[in-house]
All heavy atoms as TSV, in Angstrom:
chain	resi	resn	atom	element	x	y	z
A	1	PRO	N	N	12.070	52.025	-5.396
A	1	PRO	CA	C	12.355	51.922	-6.856
A	1	PRO	C	C	13.803	51.729	-7.163
A	1	PRO	O	O	14.175	51.143	-8.154
A	1	PRO	CB	C	11.922	53.232	-7.450
A	1	PRO	CG	C	11.502	54.145	-6.279
A	1	PRO	CD	C	11.545	53.283	-5.045
A	2	VAL	N	N	14.767	52.171	-6.273
A	2	VAL	CA	C	16.178	52.009	-6.482
A	2	VAL	C	C	16.568	50.537	-6.493
A	2	VAL	O	O	17.444	50.081	-7.155
A	2	VAL	CB	C	16.978	52.872	-5.498
A	2	VAL	CG1	C	18.433	52.616	-5.686
A	2	VAL	CG2	C	16.691	54.327	-5.727
A	3	TYR	N	N	15.939	49.821	-5.554
A	3	TYR	CA	C	16.240	48.390	-5.394
A	3	TYR	C	C	15.845	47.629	-6.721
A	3	TYR	O	O	16.667	46.753	-7.141
A	3	TYR	CB	C	15.571	47.777	-4.181
A	3	TYR	CG	C	16.171	48.295	-2.878
A	3	TYR	CD1	C	15.306	48.868	-1.946
A	3	TYR	CD2	C	17.500	48.104	-2.571
A	3	TYR	CE1	C	15.845	49.338	-0.813
A	3	TYR	CE2	C	17.985	48.560	-1.339
A	3	TYR	CZ	C	17.202	49.126	-0.451
A	3	TYR	OH	O	17.705	49.662	0.705
A	4	TRP	N	N	14.785	47.926	-7.218
A	4	TRP	CA	C	14.347	47.314	-8.467
A	4	TRP	C	C	15.308	47.578	-9.647
A	4	TRP	O	O	15.668	46.727	-10.421
A	4	TRP	CB	C	12.897	47.550	-8.798
A	4	TRP	CG	C	11.911	46.912	-7.921
A	4	TRP	CD1	C	11.203	47.467	-7.004
A	4	TRP	CD2	C	11.722	45.448	-7.821
A	4	TRP	NE1	N	10.468	46.542	-6.335
A	4	TRP	CE2	C	10.746	45.268	-6.845
A	4	TRP	CE3	C	12.161	44.414	-8.616
A	4	TRP	CZ2	C	10.259	43.993	-6.508
A	4	TRP	CZ3	C	11.776	43.165	-8.193
A	4	TRP	CH2	C	10.761	42.975	-7.271
A	5	LEU	N	N	15.700	48.867	-9.749
A	5	LEU	CA	C	16.677	49.306	-10.749
A	5	LEU	C	C	18.034	48.587	-10.527
A	5	LEU	O	O	18.634	48.134	-11.523
A	5	LEU	CB	C	16.793	50.780	-10.786
A	5	LEU	CG	C	15.576	51.601	-11.243
A	5	LEU	CD1	C	15.779	53.066	-11.093
A	5	LEU	CD2	C	15.273	51.212	-12.699
A	6	SER	N	N	18.394	48.463	-9.305
A	6	SER	CA	C	19.649	47.781	-9.010
A	6	SER	C	C	19.570	46.246	-9.381
A	6	SER	O	O	20.544	45.679	-9.954
A	6	SER	CB	C	19.972	47.896	-7.550
A	6	SER	OG	O	20.238	49.225	-7.232
A	7	LEU	N	N	18.474	45.629	-9.078
A	7	LEU	CA	C	18.232	44.309	-9.473
A	7	LEU	C	C	18.255	44.110	-10.996
A	7	LEU	O	O	18.914	43.207	-11.562
A	7	LEU	CB	C	16.966	43.747	-8.874
A	7	LEU	CG	C	16.566	42.265	-9.216
A	7	LEU	CD1	C	17.578	41.361	-8.562
A	7	LEU	CD2	C	15.219	41.985	-8.778
A	8	ILE	N	N	17.563	44.906	-11.750
A	8	ILE	CA	C	17.550	44.910	-13.208
A	8	ILE	C	C	18.994	45.140	-13.772
A	8	ILE	O	O	19.428	44.406	-14.648
A	8	ILE	CB	C	16.609	45.908	-13.795
A	8	ILE	CG1	C	15.167	45.503	-13.506
A	8	ILE	CG2	C	16.792	46.087	-15.319
A	8	ILE	CD1	C	14.124	46.501	-13.758
A	9	ASN	N	N	19.734	46.027	-13.181
A	9	ASN	CA	C	21.044	46.311	-13.547
A	9	ASN	C	C	21.969	45.116	-13.267
A	9	ASN	O	O	22.835	44.754	-14.188
A	9	ASN	CB	C	21.616	47.583	-12.898
A	9	ASN	CG	C	23.018	47.924	-13.311
A	9	ASN	OD1	O	23.315	47.776	-14.574
A	9	ASN	ND2	N	23.800	48.458	-12.468
A	10	ALA	N	N	21.843	44.489	-12.165
A	10	ALA	CA	C	22.678	43.329	-11.817
A	10	ALA	C	C	22.370	42.177	-12.797
A	10	ALA	O	O	23.282	41.494	-13.198
A	10	ALA	CB	C	22.369	42.840	-10.395
A	11	ILE	N	N	21.121	41.934	-13.086
A	11	ILE	CA	C	20.788	40.848	-14.038
A	11	ILE	C	C	21.296	41.158	-15.460
A	11	ILE	O	O	21.907	40.300	-16.018
A	11	ILE	CB	C	19.234	40.621	-14.041
A	11	ILE	CG1	C	18.854	40.008	-12.673
A	11	ILE	CG2	C	18.857	39.660	-15.134
A	11	ILE	CD1	C	17.373	39.936	-12.445
A	12	LEU	N	N	21.003	42.327	-15.949
A	12	LEU	CA	C	21.347	42.664	-17.337
A	12	LEU	C	C	22.791	42.946	-17.592
A	12	LEU	O	O	23.361	42.605	-18.619
A	12	LEU	CB	C	20.621	43.870	-17.821
A	12	LEU	CG	C	19.064	43.656	-17.982
A	12	LEU	CD1	C	18.369	45.011	-18.383
A	12	LEU	CD2	C	18.757	42.539	-18.933
A	13	CYS	N	N	23.509	43.405	-16.514
A	13	CYS	CA	C	24.874	43.792	-16.697
A	13	CYS	C	C	25.924	42.837	-16.065
A	13	CYS	O	O	27.115	42.965	-16.325
A	13	CYS	CB	C	25.141	45.205	-16.096
A	13	CYS	SG	S	24.186	46.439	-17.024
A	14	THR	N	N	25.409	41.924	-15.265
A	14	THR	CA	C	26.347	40.919	-14.671
A	14	THR	C	C	26.006	39.498	-14.915
A	14	THR	O	O	26.809	38.740	-15.529
A	14	THR	CB	C	26.409	41.139	-13.144
A	14	THR	OG1	O	26.715	42.538	-12.861
A	14	THR	CG2	C	27.364	40.253	-12.515
A	15	VAL	N	N	24.783	39.135	-14.595
A	15	VAL	CA	C	24.368	37.707	-14.795
A	15	VAL	C	C	24.212	37.315	-16.232
A	15	VAL	O	O	24.838	36.345	-16.625
A	15	VAL	CB	C	23.000	37.459	-13.966
A	15	VAL	CG1	C	22.575	36.065	-14.235
A	15	VAL	CG2	C	23.270	37.735	-12.492
A	16	LEU	N	N	23.551	38.076	-16.993
A	16	LEU	CA	C	23.262	37.785	-18.363
A	16	LEU	C	C	24.584	37.667	-19.207
A	16	LEU	O	O	24.745	36.734	-19.956
A	16	LEU	CB	C	22.345	38.788	-19.033
A	16	LEU	CG	C	21.828	38.494	-20.445
A	16	LEU	CD1	C	21.107	37.142	-20.467
A	16	LEU	CD2	C	20.986	39.616	-20.915
A	17	PRO	N	N	25.556	38.654	-19.076
A	17	PRO	CA	C	26.786	38.551	-19.861
A	17	PRO	C	C	27.578	37.308	-19.505
A	17	PRO	O	O	28.196	36.690	-20.299
A	17	PRO	CB	C	27.550	39.782	-19.453
A	17	PRO	CG	C	26.493	40.763	-19.110
A	17	PRO	CD	C	25.427	40.017	-18.460
A	18	VAL	N	N	27.560	36.912	-18.155
A	18	VAL	CA	C	28.255	35.687	-17.889
A	18	VAL	C	C	27.695	34.459	-18.484
A	18	VAL	O	O	28.383	33.606	-18.974
A	18	VAL	CB	C	28.313	35.543	-16.255
A	18	VAL	CG1	C	28.814	34.194	-15.838
A	18	VAL	CG2	C	29.124	36.660	-15.615
A	19	PHE	N	N	26.359	34.417	-18.419
A	19	PHE	CA	C	25.662	33.260	-19.150
A	19	PHE	C	C	26.009	33.209	-20.624
A	19	PHE	O	O	26.200	32.171	-21.169
A	19	PHE	CB	C	24.190	33.186	-18.947
A	19	PHE	CG	C	23.849	32.765	-17.472
A	19	PHE	CD1	C	22.940	33.482	-16.740
A	19	PHE	CD2	C	24.307	31.576	-16.970
A	19	PHE	CE1	C	22.598	33.012	-15.475
A	19	PHE	CE2	C	24.000	31.140	-15.723
A	19	PHE	CZ	C	23.114	31.800	-14.993
A	20	LEU	N	N	25.918	34.408	-21.217
A	20	LEU	CA	C	26.150	34.492	-22.676
A	20	LEU	C	C	27.590	34.079	-22.988
A	20	LEU	O	O	27.877	33.481	-24.014
A	20	LEU	CB	C	25.842	35.862	-23.235
A	20	LEU	CG	C	24.314	36.192	-23.209
A	20	LEU	CD1	C	24.185	37.667	-23.639
A	20	LEU	CD2	C	23.549	35.306	-24.065
A	21	THR	N	N	28.527	34.523	-22.179
A	21	THR	CA	C	29.931	34.114	-22.365
A	21	THR	C	C	30.088	32.636	-22.235
A	21	THR	O	O	30.819	32.000	-23.025
A	21	THR	CB	C	30.798	34.845	-21.363
A	21	THR	OG1	O	30.711	36.182	-21.533
A	21	THR	CG2	C	32.335	34.418	-21.531
A	22	MET	N	N	29.421	31.962	-21.248
A	22	MET	CA	C	29.499	30.505	-21.133
A	22	MET	C	C	28.937	29.824	-22.351
A	22	MET	O	O	29.434	28.812	-22.784
A	22	MET	CB	C	28.833	30.089	-19.838
A	22	MET	CG	C	29.577	30.450	-18.558
A	22	MET	SD	S	28.900	29.703	-17.056
A	22	MET	CE	C	27.398	30.665	-16.835
A	23	ILE	N	N	27.807	30.380	-22.877
A	23	ILE	CA	C	27.240	29.787	-24.016
A	23	ILE	C	C	28.204	29.912	-25.164
A	23	ILE	O	O	28.342	28.919	-26.031
A	23	ILE	CB	C	25.868	30.377	-24.350
A	23	ILE	CG1	C	24.899	30.023	-23.241
A	23	ILE	CG2	C	25.362	30.007	-25.724
A	23	ILE	CD1	C	23.572	30.784	-23.299
A	24	ALA	N	N	28.837	31.057	-25.354
A	24	ALA	CA	C	29.782	31.270	-26.447
A	24	ALA	C	C	30.920	30.347	-26.380
A	24	ALA	O	O	31.396	29.756	-27.353
A	24	ALA	CB	C	30.270	32.720	-26.448
A	25	VAL	N	N	31.459	30.099	-25.120
A	25	VAL	CA	C	32.567	29.176	-24.954
A	25	VAL	C	C	32.124	27.749	-25.328
A	25	VAL	O	O	32.905	26.984	-25.980
A	25	VAL	CB	C	33.090	29.253	-23.493
A	25	VAL	CG1	C	34.056	27.992	-23.242
A	25	VAL	CG2	C	33.840	30.557	-23.275
A	26	GLN	N	N	30.943	27.335	-24.963
A	26	GLN	CA	C	30.453	26.032	-25.302
A	26	GLN	C	C	30.301	25.897	-26.806
A	26	GLN	O	O	30.637	24.812	-27.391
A	26	GLN	CB	C	29.062	25.776	-24.605
A	26	GLN	CG	C	28.558	24.444	-24.895
A	26	GLN	CD	C	27.181	24.316	-24.231
A	26	GLN	OE1	O	26.491	25.221	-23.771
A	26	GLN	NE2	N	26.680	23.082	-24.157
A	27	ARG	N	N	29.791	26.893	-27.504
A	27	ARG	CA	C	29.493	26.757	-28.950
A	27	ARG	C	C	30.697	26.997	-29.784
A	27	ARG	O	O	30.839	26.214	-30.773
A	27	ARG	CB	C	28.480	27.767	-29.355
A	27	ARG	CG	C	27.125	27.434	-28.765
A	27	ARG	CD	C	26.017	28.366	-29.365
A	27	ARG	NE	N	24.725	28.036	-28.838
A	27	ARG	CZ	C	23.615	28.572	-29.197
A	27	ARG	NH1	N	23.686	29.422	-30.134
A	27	ARG	NH2	N	22.467	28.196	-28.622
A	28	ILE	N	N	31.563	27.939	-29.553
A	28	ILE	CA	C	32.707	28.208	-30.425
A	28	ILE	C	C	34.045	27.959	-29.791
A	28	ILE	O	O	35.027	28.066	-30.489
A	28	ILE	CB	C	32.588	29.715	-30.965
A	28	ILE	CG1	C	32.751	30.692	-29.775
A	28	ILE	CG2	C	31.376	29.950	-31.780
A	28	ILE	CD1	C	32.845	32.145	-30.229
A	29	GLY	N	N	34.083	27.547	-28.637
A	29	GLY	CA	C	35.386	27.256	-27.962
A	29	GLY	C	C	35.967	28.480	-27.200
A	29	GLY	O	O	35.689	29.602	-27.534
A	30	ALA	N	N	36.792	28.173	-26.291
A	30	ALA	CA	C	37.374	29.224	-25.390
A	30	ALA	C	C	38.317	30.141	-26.137
A	30	ALA	O	O	38.257	31.343	-25.924
A	30	ALA	CB	C	38.084	28.571	-24.212
A	31	PRO	N	N	39.207	29.657	-27.056
A	31	PRO	CA	C	40.109	30.538	-27.716
A	31	PRO	C	C	39.412	31.662	-28.536
A	31	PRO	O	O	39.741	32.822	-28.486
A	31	PRO	CB	C	40.979	29.705	-28.591
A	31	PRO	CG	C	40.878	28.313	-28.017
A	31	PRO	CD	C	39.532	28.262	-27.391
A	32	ILE	N	N	38.437	31.215	-29.325
A	32	ILE	CA	C	37.696	32.136	-30.129
A	32	ILE	C	C	36.824	33.114	-29.288
A	32	ILE	O	O	36.704	34.347	-29.581
A	32	ILE	CB	C	36.912	31.512	-31.284
A	32	ILE	CG1	C	37.914	30.732	-32.138
A	32	ILE	CG2	C	36.090	32.466	-32.064
A	32	ILE	CD1	C	37.152	29.836	-33.135
A	33	ALA	N	N	36.196	32.594	-28.259
A	33	ALA	CA	C	35.388	33.376	-27.372
A	33	ALA	C	C	36.296	34.500	-26.688
A	33	ALA	O	O	35.749	35.575	-26.439
A	33	ALA	CB	C	34.649	32.559	-26.396
A	34	SER	N	N	37.399	34.090	-26.253
A	34	SER	CA	C	38.257	35.085	-25.571
A	34	SER	C	C	38.795	36.182	-26.564
A	34	SER	O	O	38.860	37.336	-26.194
A	34	SER	CB	C	39.454	34.408	-24.868
A	34	SER	OG	O	40.389	33.922	-25.858
A	35	GLN	N	N	38.978	35.782	-27.843
A	35	GLN	CA	C	39.394	36.789	-28.839
A	35	GLN	C	C	38.240	37.716	-29.066
A	35	GLN	O	O	38.438	38.949	-29.225
A	35	GLN	CB	C	39.758	36.143	-30.114
A	35	GLN	CG	C	41.128	35.456	-30.061
A	35	GLN	CD	C	41.471	34.816	-31.416
A	35	GLN	OE1	O	40.763	34.874	-32.332
A	35	GLN	NE2	N	42.606	34.100	-31.384
A	36	ALA	N	N	37.017	37.220	-29.158
A	36	ALA	CA	C	35.904	38.072	-29.365
A	36	ALA	C	C	35.626	38.927	-28.179
A	36	ALA	O	O	35.238	40.129	-28.290
A	36	ALA	CB	C	34.639	37.215	-29.592
A	37	GLY	N	N	36.022	38.518	-26.965
A	37	GLY	CA	C	35.834	39.400	-25.738
A	37	GLY	C	C	36.856	40.507	-25.726
A	37	GLY	O	O	36.626	41.583	-25.159
A	38	MET	N	N	37.993	40.367	-26.404
A	38	MET	CA	C	38.958	41.427	-26.532
A	38	MET	C	C	38.517	42.654	-27.297
A	38	MET	O	O	39.061	43.722	-27.129
A	38	MET	CB	C	40.310	40.934	-26.981
A	38	MET	CG	C	41.046	40.075	-26.010
A	38	MET	SD	S	42.758	39.774	-26.586
A	38	MET	CE	C	42.458	38.326	-27.676
A	39	ILE	N	N	37.537	42.438	-28.100
A	39	ILE	CA	C	37.089	43.510	-28.970
A	39	ILE	C	C	36.207	44.469	-28.189
A	39	ILE	O	O	35.877	45.597	-28.645
A	39	ILE	CB	C	36.391	43.025	-30.277
A	39	ILE	CG1	C	36.383	44.053	-31.318
A	39	ILE	CG2	C	34.936	42.540	-29.956
A	39	ILE	CD1	C	37.697	44.311	-31.941
A	40	GLY	N	N	35.745	44.110	-26.969
A	40	GLY	CA	C	34.823	44.921	-26.201
A	40	GLY	C	C	35.297	46.344	-25.867
A	40	GLY	O	O	34.698	47.307	-26.145
A	41	PRO	N	N	36.546	46.408	-25.309
A	41	PRO	CA	C	37.050	47.764	-25.013
A	41	PRO	C	C	37.299	48.695	-26.193
A	41	PRO	O	O	37.093	49.859	-26.249
A	41	PRO	CB	C	38.433	47.514	-24.319
A	41	PRO	CG	C	38.315	46.169	-23.784
A	41	PRO	CD	C	37.438	45.406	-24.699
A	42	VAL	N	N	37.639	47.958	-27.305
A	42	VAL	CA	C	37.879	48.734	-28.554
A	42	VAL	C	C	36.483	49.255	-29.136
A	42	VAL	O	O	36.474	50.412	-29.486
A	42	VAL	CB	C	38.561	47.894	-29.673
A	42	VAL	CG1	C	38.644	48.561	-31.007
A	42	VAL	CG2	C	39.937	47.450	-29.154
A	43	SER	N	N	35.515	48.483	-29.038
A	43	SER	CA	C	34.221	48.930	-29.550
A	43	SER	C	C	33.609	50.016	-28.647
A	43	SER	O	O	33.000	50.946	-29.081
A	43	SER	CB	C	33.211	47.674	-29.685
A	43	SER	OG	O	32.968	47.216	-28.395
A	44	THR	N	N	33.929	49.896	-27.348
A	44	THR	CA	C	33.434	50.934	-26.358
A	44	THR	C	C	34.093	52.261	-26.724
A	44	THR	O	O	33.466	53.275	-26.691
A	44	THR	CB	C	33.837	50.523	-24.955
A	44	THR	OG1	O	33.172	49.257	-24.623
A	44	THR	CG2	C	33.322	51.551	-23.966
A	45	LEU	N	N	35.377	52.272	-27.139
A	45	LEU	CA	C	36.130	53.501	-27.431
A	45	LEU	C	C	35.401	54.174	-28.662
A	45	LEU	O	O	35.047	55.374	-28.540
A	45	LEU	CB	C	37.551	53.118	-27.800
A	45	LEU	CG	C	38.364	54.263	-28.363
A	45	LEU	CD1	C	38.660	55.325	-27.336
A	45	LEU	CD2	C	39.694	53.668	-28.998
A	46	PHE	N	N	35.155	53.409	-29.717
A	46	PHE	CA	C	34.592	53.922	-30.937
A	46	PHE	C	C	33.119	54.338	-30.750
A	46	PHE	O	O	32.660	55.305	-31.249
A	46	PHE	CB	C	34.823	53.060	-32.109
A	46	PHE	CG	C	36.269	53.064	-32.497
A	46	PHE	CD1	C	37.073	51.947	-32.335
A	46	PHE	CD2	C	36.935	54.210	-33.010
A	46	PHE	CE1	C	38.398	51.886	-32.699
A	46	PHE	CE2	C	38.263	54.193	-33.285
A	46	PHE	CZ	C	38.986	53.011	-33.167
A	47	LEU	N	N	32.417	53.561	-29.991
A	47	LEU	CA	C	30.971	53.951	-29.748
A	47	LEU	C	C	30.861	55.085	-28.903
A	47	LEU	O	O	29.882	55.882	-29.103
A	47	LEU	CB	C	30.267	52.654	-29.122
A	47	LEU	CG	C	30.000	51.446	-29.930
A	47	LEU	CD1	C	29.470	50.300	-29.217
A	47	LEU	CD2	C	29.095	51.862	-31.119
A	48	GLY	N	N	31.775	55.268	-27.927
A	48	GLY	CA	C	31.718	56.567	-27.167
A	48	GLY	C	C	32.073	57.698	-27.956
A	48	GLY	O	O	31.475	58.784	-27.770
A	49	ALA	N	N	32.927	57.560	-28.883
A	49	ALA	CA	C	33.267	58.692	-29.764
A	49	ALA	C	C	32.063	58.990	-30.730
A	49	ALA	O	O	31.757	60.183	-30.939
A	49	ALA	CB	C	34.518	58.390	-30.605
A	50	PHE	N	N	31.424	57.973	-31.223
A	50	PHE	CA	C	30.310	58.111	-32.103
A	50	PHE	C	C	29.108	58.747	-31.446
A	50	PHE	O	O	28.478	59.712	-31.911
A	50	PHE	CB	C	30.041	56.843	-32.847
A	50	PHE	CG	C	28.967	56.934	-33.800
A	50	PHE	CD1	C	29.175	57.523	-35.118
A	50	PHE	CD2	C	27.656	56.565	-33.575
A	50	PHE	CE1	C	28.166	57.629	-36.028
A	50	PHE	CE2	C	26.588	56.554	-34.500
A	50	PHE	CZ	C	26.922	57.141	-35.708
A	51	PHE	N	N	28.619	58.096	-30.350
A	51	PHE	CA	C	27.389	58.574	-29.713
A	51	PHE	C	C	27.574	59.645	-28.728
A	51	PHE	O	O	26.619	60.424	-28.555
A	51	PHE	CB	C	26.722	57.298	-28.958
A	51	PHE	CG	C	26.161	56.311	-29.932
A	51	PHE	CD1	C	26.719	55.038	-30.114
A	51	PHE	CD2	C	25.039	56.579	-30.710
A	51	PHE	CE1	C	26.191	54.093	-30.958
A	51	PHE	CE2	C	24.529	55.680	-31.564
A	51	PHE	CZ	C	25.061	54.432	-31.685
A	52	LEU	N	N	28.670	59.766	-28.073
A	52	LEU	CA	C	28.895	60.743	-27.051
A	52	LEU	C	C	29.818	61.873	-27.382
A	52	LEU	O	O	30.095	62.712	-26.568
A	52	LEU	CB	C	29.353	60.057	-25.709
A	52	LEU	CG	C	28.470	58.948	-25.179
A	52	LEU	CD1	C	29.087	58.301	-24.012
A	52	LEU	CD2	C	27.035	59.467	-24.808
A	53	SER	N	N	30.346	61.806	-28.586
A	53	SER	CA	C	31.354	62.783	-29.111
A	53	SER	C	C	32.545	62.905	-28.161
A	53	SER	O	O	33.116	63.945	-27.981
A	53	SER	CB	C	30.669	64.103	-29.279
A	53	SER	OG	O	29.558	64.096	-30.106
A	54	GLU	N	N	32.981	61.763	-27.588
A	54	GLU	CA	C	34.172	61.730	-26.734
A	54	GLU	C	C	35.471	61.762	-27.698
A	54	GLU	O	O	35.441	61.155	-28.737
A	54	GLU	CB	C	34.236	60.495	-25.915
A	54	GLU	CG	C	33.178	60.454	-24.910
A	54	GLU	CD	C	33.244	59.204	-24.023
A	54	GLU	OE1	O	33.991	58.257	-24.379
A	54	GLU	OE2	O	32.534	59.113	-22.982
A	55	PRO	N	N	36.454	62.509	-27.240
A	55	PRO	CA	C	37.642	62.577	-28.068
A	55	PRO	C	C	38.449	61.285	-27.955
A	55	PRO	O	O	38.399	60.570	-26.902
A	55	PRO	CB	C	38.485	63.732	-27.477
A	55	PRO	CG	C	37.976	63.796	-26.032
A	55	PRO	CD	C	36.534	63.412	-26.050
A	56	ILE	N	N	39.087	60.882	-29.071
A	56	ILE	CA	C	39.960	59.664	-29.056
A	56	ILE	C	C	41.387	60.232	-29.059
A	56	ILE	O	O	41.776	60.932	-29.972
A	56	ILE	CB	C	39.673	58.815	-30.250
A	56	ILE	CG1	C	38.249	58.286	-30.159
A	56	ILE	CG2	C	40.674	57.673	-30.328
A	56	ILE	CD1	C	37.831	57.463	-31.384
A	57	THR	N	N	42.122	59.817	-28.051
A	57	THR	CA	C	43.554	60.277	-27.945
A	57	THR	C	C	44.505	59.313	-28.629
A	57	THR	O	O	44.149	58.163	-29.007
A	57	THR	CB	C	43.923	60.350	-26.466
A	57	THR	OG1	O	43.935	59.078	-25.905
A	57	THR	CG2	C	43.001	61.316	-25.675
A	58	ALA	N	N	45.684	59.738	-28.804
A	58	ALA	CA	C	46.759	58.866	-29.393
A	58	ALA	C	C	47.012	57.629	-28.585
A	58	ALA	O	O	47.283	56.592	-29.164
A	58	ALA	CB	C	47.964	59.724	-29.624
A	59	TRP	N	N	47.002	57.811	-27.256
A	59	TRP	CA	C	47.182	56.665	-26.353
A	59	TRP	C	C	46.111	55.622	-26.619
A	59	TRP	O	O	46.391	54.430	-26.565
A	59	TRP	CB	C	47.207	57.054	-24.917
A	59	TRP	CG	C	48.456	57.722	-24.501
A	59	TRP	CD1	C	48.651	59.064	-24.226
A	59	TRP	CD2	C	49.732	57.088	-24.370
A	59	TRP	NE1	N	49.967	59.324	-23.947
A	59	TRP	CE2	C	50.652	58.121	-23.983
A	59	TRP	CE3	C	50.239	55.851	-24.540
A	59	TRP	CZ2	C	52.001	57.889	-23.757
A	59	TRP	CZ3	C	51.532	55.590	-24.220
A	59	TRP	CH2	C	52.406	56.568	-23.849
A	60	GLN	N	N	44.922	56.037	-26.693
A	60	GLN	CA	C	43.739	55.129	-26.997
A	60	GLN	C	C	43.966	54.396	-28.330
A	60	GLN	O	O	43.712	53.211	-28.468
A	60	GLN	CB	C	42.432	55.853	-26.879
A	60	GLN	CG	C	42.083	56.315	-25.550
A	60	GLN	CD	C	40.904	57.243	-25.525
A	60	GLN	OE1	O	40.674	57.981	-26.412
A	60	GLN	NE2	N	40.123	57.142	-24.397
A	61	LEU	N	N	44.356	55.161	-29.305
A	61	LEU	CA	C	44.581	54.544	-30.612
A	61	LEU	C	C	45.781	53.522	-30.617
A	61	LEU	O	O	45.705	52.482	-31.226
A	61	LEU	CB	C	44.852	55.588	-31.677
A	61	LEU	CG	C	43.618	56.396	-32.158
A	61	LEU	CD1	C	44.060	57.484	-33.047
A	61	LEU	CD2	C	42.598	55.478	-32.696
A	62	ALA	N	N	46.803	53.870	-29.789
A	62	ALA	CA	C	47.951	52.932	-29.677
A	62	ALA	C	C	47.471	51.687	-28.958
A	62	ALA	O	O	47.895	50.603	-29.338
A	62	ALA	CB	C	49.057	53.596	-28.837
A	63	GLY	N	N	46.657	51.763	-27.924
A	63	GLY	CA	C	46.112	50.568	-27.271
A	63	GLY	C	C	45.288	49.797	-28.208
A	63	GLY	O	O	45.307	48.576	-28.095
A	64	THR	N	N	44.472	50.445	-29.039
A	64	THR	CA	C	43.661	49.742	-29.960
A	64	THR	C	C	44.474	48.970	-30.998
A	64	THR	O	O	44.206	47.792	-31.296
A	64	THR	CB	C	42.729	50.794	-30.740
A	64	THR	OG1	O	41.888	51.489	-29.818
A	64	THR	CG2	C	41.886	50.132	-31.781
A	65	VAL	N	N	45.550	49.529	-31.428
A	65	VAL	CA	C	46.422	48.863	-32.315
A	65	VAL	C	C	47.025	47.652	-31.636
A	65	VAL	O	O	47.202	46.584	-32.236
A	65	VAL	CB	C	47.557	49.743	-32.855
A	65	VAL	CG1	C	48.678	49.029	-33.556
A	65	VAL	CG2	C	46.891	50.825	-33.732
A	66	LEU	N	N	47.433	47.775	-30.394
A	66	LEU	CA	C	47.992	46.587	-29.639
A	66	LEU	C	C	46.950	45.498	-29.451
A	66	LEU	O	O	47.243	44.343	-29.624
A	66	LEU	CB	C	48.450	47.064	-28.227
A	66	LEU	CG	C	49.737	47.817	-28.206
A	66	LEU	CD1	C	50.027	48.356	-26.794
A	66	LEU	CD2	C	50.963	46.969	-28.714
A	67	VAL	N	N	45.746	45.870	-29.136
A	67	VAL	CA	C	44.661	44.788	-28.912
A	67	VAL	C	C	44.413	44.150	-30.250
A	67	VAL	O	O	44.362	42.912	-30.378
A	67	VAL	CB	C	43.374	45.507	-28.361
A	67	VAL	CG1	C	42.196	44.512	-28.431
A	67	VAL	CG2	C	43.641	45.874	-26.964
A	68	VAL	N	N	44.126	44.926	-31.288
A	68	VAL	CA	C	43.834	44.318	-32.606
A	68	VAL	C	C	45.035	43.520	-33.139
A	68	VAL	O	O	44.817	42.434	-33.698
A	68	VAL	CB	C	43.388	45.411	-33.626
A	68	VAL	CG1	C	43.211	44.833	-34.997
A	68	VAL	CG2	C	42.026	45.995	-33.196
A	69	GLY	N	N	46.235	44.057	-32.958
A	69	GLY	CA	C	47.444	43.266	-33.328
A	69	GLY	C	C	47.507	42.027	-32.634
A	69	GLY	O	O	47.871	40.928	-33.094
A	70	GLY	N	N	47.281	42.020	-31.308
A	70	GLY	CA	C	47.314	40.774	-30.511
A	70	GLY	C	C	46.289	39.761	-30.911
A	70	GLY	O	O	46.540	38.541	-30.990
A	71	MET	N	N	45.115	40.255	-31.295
A	71	MET	CA	C	44.051	39.366	-31.789
A	71	MET	C	C	44.488	38.748	-33.114
A	71	MET	O	O	44.316	37.514	-33.358
A	71	MET	CB	C	42.740	40.137	-31.944
A	71	MET	CG	C	42.111	40.495	-30.717
A	71	MET	SD	S	40.634	41.525	-30.919
A	71	MET	CE	C	39.671	40.666	-32.118
A	72	TYR	N	N	45.117	39.531	-33.940
A	72	TYR	CA	C	45.582	39.000	-35.241
A	72	TYR	C	C	46.719	37.937	-35.029
A	72	TYR	O	O	46.625	36.883	-35.639
A	72	TYR	CB	C	46.150	40.200	-36.090
A	72	TYR	CG	C	46.776	39.696	-37.364
A	72	TYR	CD1	C	45.920	39.249	-38.413
A	72	TYR	CD2	C	48.126	39.655	-37.573
A	72	TYR	CE1	C	46.460	38.819	-39.646
A	72	TYR	CE2	C	48.649	39.170	-38.770
A	72	TYR	CZ	C	47.863	38.783	-39.771
A	72	TYR	OH	O	48.369	38.365	-41.043
A	73	LEU	N	N	47.605	38.271	-34.169
A	73	LEU	CA	C	48.705	37.263	-33.918
A	73	LEU	C	C	48.182	35.931	-33.338
A	73	LEU	O	O	48.587	34.812	-33.681
A	73	LEU	CB	C	49.719	37.861	-32.931
A	73	LEU	CG	C	50.625	38.938	-33.564
A	73	LEU	CD1	C	51.541	39.550	-32.587
A	73	LEU	CD2	C	51.427	38.395	-34.726
A	74	LEU	N	N	47.161	36.081	-32.413
A	74	LEU	CA	C	46.602	34.839	-31.851
A	74	LEU	C	C	45.795	34.098	-32.858
A	74	LEU	O	O	45.806	32.842	-32.892
A	74	LEU	CB	C	45.639	35.250	-30.686
A	74	LEU	CG	C	46.391	35.648	-29.400
A	74	LEU	CD1	C	45.325	36.141	-28.375
A	74	LEU	CD2	C	47.193	34.510	-28.832
A	75	SER	N	N	45.164	34.716	-33.797
A	75	SER	CA	C	44.412	34.081	-34.848
A	75	SER	C	C	45.294	33.325	-35.832
A	75	SER	O	O	45.004	32.324	-36.461
A	75	SER	CB	C	43.497	35.021	-35.586
A	75	SER	OG	O	44.184	35.913	-36.368
A	76	MET	N	N	46.510	33.869	-36.012
A	76	MET	CA	C	47.509	33.344	-36.959
A	76	MET	C	C	48.182	32.118	-36.383
A	76	MET	O	O	48.831	31.346	-37.061
A	76	MET	CB	C	48.528	34.330	-37.391
A	76	MET	CG	C	47.989	35.527	-38.132
A	76	MET	SD	S	47.003	35.084	-39.551
A	76	MET	CE	C	48.246	34.424	-40.650
A	77	LYS	N	N	48.093	31.929	-35.075
A	77	LYS	CA	C	48.759	30.859	-34.304
A	77	LYS	C	C	48.208	29.419	-34.664
A	77	LYS	O	O	48.865	28.529	-34.426
A	77	LYS	CB	C	48.739	31.151	-32.843
A	77	LYS	CG	C	49.778	30.493	-32.015
A	77	LYS	CD	C	49.681	31.004	-30.612
A	77	LYS	CE	C	50.927	30.484	-29.873
A	77	LYS	NZ	N	50.935	30.924	-28.526
A	78	LYS	N	N	47.035	29.347	-35.161
A	78	LYS	CA	C	46.407	28.093	-35.452
A	78	LYS	C	C	47.192	27.270	-36.421
A	78	LYS	O	O	47.615	26.912	-37.172
A	78	LYS	CB	C	44.977	28.326	-35.994
A	78	LYS	CG	C	44.087	28.800	-34.934
A	78	LYS	CD	C	42.677	28.926	-35.567
A	78	LYS	CE	C	41.773	29.507	-34.508
A	78	LYS	NZ	N	40.447	29.631	-35.045
């Protein structure tokens, strides 16, 4: 049973995201797709706090500000 769970995990957590990223790059372009990818760690931080009651530290908030600020600066570059 562990092998099947590993196979499902590999497909859902590795193969599928790569294919979806390639589709996103094809449809919306690499710059916008990479900006959308930067929101992943930020959303993980807040979802962990919401669903798992994990504490959010000042360092994490500072990193979030840097990521969101970088996304903003890149979007203004057009």
